[in-house]
DRENNU-645620 format. One record per residue (C-alpha): residue in one letter; residue number from 1; x, y, z. Coordinates in nm, 3 decimals, padded with zeros to 5 digits. Example, Ala and Ser with C-alpha at 12.3 -4.5 7.8 and 13.67 -1.06 7.14 Angstrom:
BEGIN
[r A, 1, [01.230, -00.450, 00.780]];
[r S, 2, [01.367, -00.106, 00.714]];
This chain:
BEGIN
[r V, 1, [-04.812, 04.296, 00.082]];
[r N, 2, [-04.621, 04.055, -00.144]];
[r Q, 3, [-04.941, 03.899, -00.271]];
[r L, 4, [-05.086, 04.243, -00.347]];
[r A, 5, [-04.766, 04.351, -00.522]];
[r N, 6, [-04.775, 04.033, -00.732]];
[r L, 7, [-05.118, 04.110, -00.879]];
[r T, 8, [-05.054, 04.177, -01.246]];
[r L, 9, [-05.236, 04.512, -01.245]];
[r V, 10, [-05.054, 04.638, -00.936]];
[r S, 11, [-04.716, 04.510, -01.048]];
[r S, 12, [-04.742, 04.661, -01.397]];
[r A, 13, [-04.872, 04.991, -01.256]];
[r C, 14, [-04.574, 05.006, -01.018]];
[r D, 15, [-04.341, 04.933, -01.310]];
[r M, 16, [-04.497, 05.216, -01.513]];
[r V, 17, [-04.469, 05.463, -01.223]];
[r S, 18, [-04.113, 05.353, -01.154]];
[r A, 19, [-04.013, 05.400, -01.518]];
[r A, 20, [-04.175, 05.745, -01.530]];
[r Y, 21, [-04.002, 05.843, -01.205]];
[r A, 22, [-03.662, 05.723, -01.329]];
[r S, 23, [-03.703, 05.898, -01.663]];
[r T, 24, [-03.809, 06.226, -01.502]];
[r R, 25, [-03.537, 06.199, -01.238]];
[r E, 26, [-03.266, 06.145, -01.496]];
[r S, 27, [-03.379, 06.411, -01.743]];
[r H, 28, [-03.403, 06.703, -01.499]];
[r P, 29, [-03.098, 06.783, -01.280]];
[r Y, 30, [-03.293, 06.992, -01.029]];
[r I, 31, [-03.551, 06.721, -00.983]];
[r R, 32, [-03.271, 06.466, -00.943]];
[r T, 33, [-03.134, 06.666, -00.649]];
[r V, 34, [-03.475, 06.683, -00.483]];
[r C, 35, [-03.533, 06.312, -00.547]];
[r D, 36, [-03.195, 06.222, -00.396]];
[r A, 37, [-03.281, 06.412, -00.079]];
[r A, 38, [-03.630, 06.259, -00.062]];
[r E, 39, [-03.493, 05.909, -00.114]];
[r K, 40, [-03.234, 05.953, 00.162]];
[r G, 41, [-03.504, 06.082, 00.394]];
[r M, 42, [-03.734, 05.790, 00.314]];
[r R, 43, [-03.453, 05.539, 00.377]];
[r S, 44, [-03.385, 05.697, 00.717]];
[r V, 45, [-03.754, 05.700, 00.811]];
[r T, 46, [-03.799, 05.341, 00.694]];
[r E, 47, [-03.498, 05.216, 00.889]];
[r A, 48, [-03.607, 05.401, 01.206]];
[r T, 49, [-03.965, 05.277, 01.175]];
[r A, 50, [-03.854, 04.918, 01.114]];
[r S, 51, [-03.631, 04.913, 01.420]];
[r C, 52, [-03.901, 05.070, 01.639]];
[r M, 53, [-04.178, 04.842, 01.512]];
[r Q, 54, [-03.991, 04.511, 01.538]];
[r P, 55, [-04.067, 04.459, 01.912]];
[r V, 56, [-04.434, 04.546, 01.854]];
[r L, 57, [-04.460, 04.308, 01.560]];
[r T, 58, [-04.296, 04.032, 01.763]];
[r T, 59, [-04.548, 04.085, 02.042]];
[r L, 60, [-04.840, 04.087, 01.799]];
[r E, 61, [-04.714, 03.798, 01.586]];
[r T, 62, [-05.033, 03.591, 01.626]];
[r Q, 63, [-05.259, 03.884, 01.538]];
[r V, 64, [-05.039, 03.981, 01.242]];
[r A, 65, [-05.052, 03.622, 01.112]];
[r A, 66, [-05.433, 03.621, 01.141]];
[r A, 67, [-05.459, 03.956, 00.961]];
[r N, 68, [-05.223, 03.827, 00.692]];
[r E, 69, [-05.436, 03.516, 00.639]];
[r Y, 70, [-05.755, 03.725, 00.619]];
[r A, 71, [-05.597, 03.969, 00.373]];
[r S, 72, [-05.463, 03.682, 00.162]];
[r K, 73, [-05.809, 03.527, 00.133]];
[r G, 74, [-05.955, 03.869, 00.049]];
[r L, 75, [-05.702, 03.918, -00.231]];
[r D, 76, [-05.780, 03.572, -00.368]];
[r K, 77, [-06.151, 03.662, -00.379]];
[r L, 78, [-06.069, 03.999, -00.535]];
[r G, 79, [-05.882, 03.822, -00.815]];
[r E, 80, [-06.181, 03.592, -00.873]];
[r K, 81, [-06.450, 03.864, -00.862]];
[r I, 82, [-06.257, 04.137, -01.045]];
[r P, 83, [-06.051, 03.972, -01.318]];
[r V, 84, [-05.911, 04.308, -01.434]];
[r V, 85, [-05.652, 04.284, -01.153]];
[r Q, 86, [-05.496, 03.994, -01.344]];
[r K, 87, [-05.435, 04.214, -01.650]];
[r P, 88, [-05.134, 04.441, -01.706]];
[r M, 89, [-05.190, 04.814, -01.671]];
[r D, 90, [-05.121, 04.894, -02.036]];
[r Q, 91, [-05.388, 04.643, -02.142]];
[r V, 92, [-05.640, 04.794, -01.899]];
[r I, 93, [-05.564, 05.143, -02.033]];
[r S, 94, [-05.596, 05.024, -02.392]];
[r E, 95, [-05.926, 04.845, -02.327]];
[r T, 96, [-06.061, 05.150, -02.142]];
[r K, 97, [-05.968, 05.378, -02.433]];
[r E, 98, [-06.139, 05.142, -02.677]];
[r L, 99, [-06.451, 05.129, -02.461]];
[r M, 100, [-06.462, 05.508, -02.428]];
[r S, 101, [-06.408, 05.553, -02.803]];
[r S, 102, [-06.685, 05.307, -02.881]];
[r T, 103, [-06.922, 05.474, -02.635]];
[r V, 104, [-06.853, 05.818, -02.781]];
[r A, 105, [-06.900, 05.684, -03.134]];
[r D, 106, [-07.232, 05.525, -03.032]];
[r A, 107, [-07.343, 05.851, -02.872]];
[r K, 108, [-07.249, 06.050, -03.185]];
[r H, 109, [-07.441, 05.804, -03.400]];
[r A, 110, [-07.745, 05.824, -03.172]];
[r V, 111, [-07.739, 06.206, -03.179]];
[r S, 112, [-07.700, 06.222, -03.558]];
[r S, 113, [-07.984, 05.977, -03.605]];
């Protein structure tokens, strides 16, 4: 999970979502109230799940380690094969907009010709 979260694309996307959430939460009092309740609920669920899962994870430690190793190798290959995951989200959005704009411009030119 840490390795996935450290991918530039994932990390920057999480930062963008977090900033949008914080901005929305702070600018609307009713939404803030709902968010407070949801956050408290999520903390409770997370704490309960963690305490219940700890014995299972301890029992399955070898299998979890193997799955972790496999996932880590998969993420390394993903980074090699799909270099976009090493770019920040705003750069990916910008490049996608440029590509779309260029494609539309090419299509307009082809139609007018």
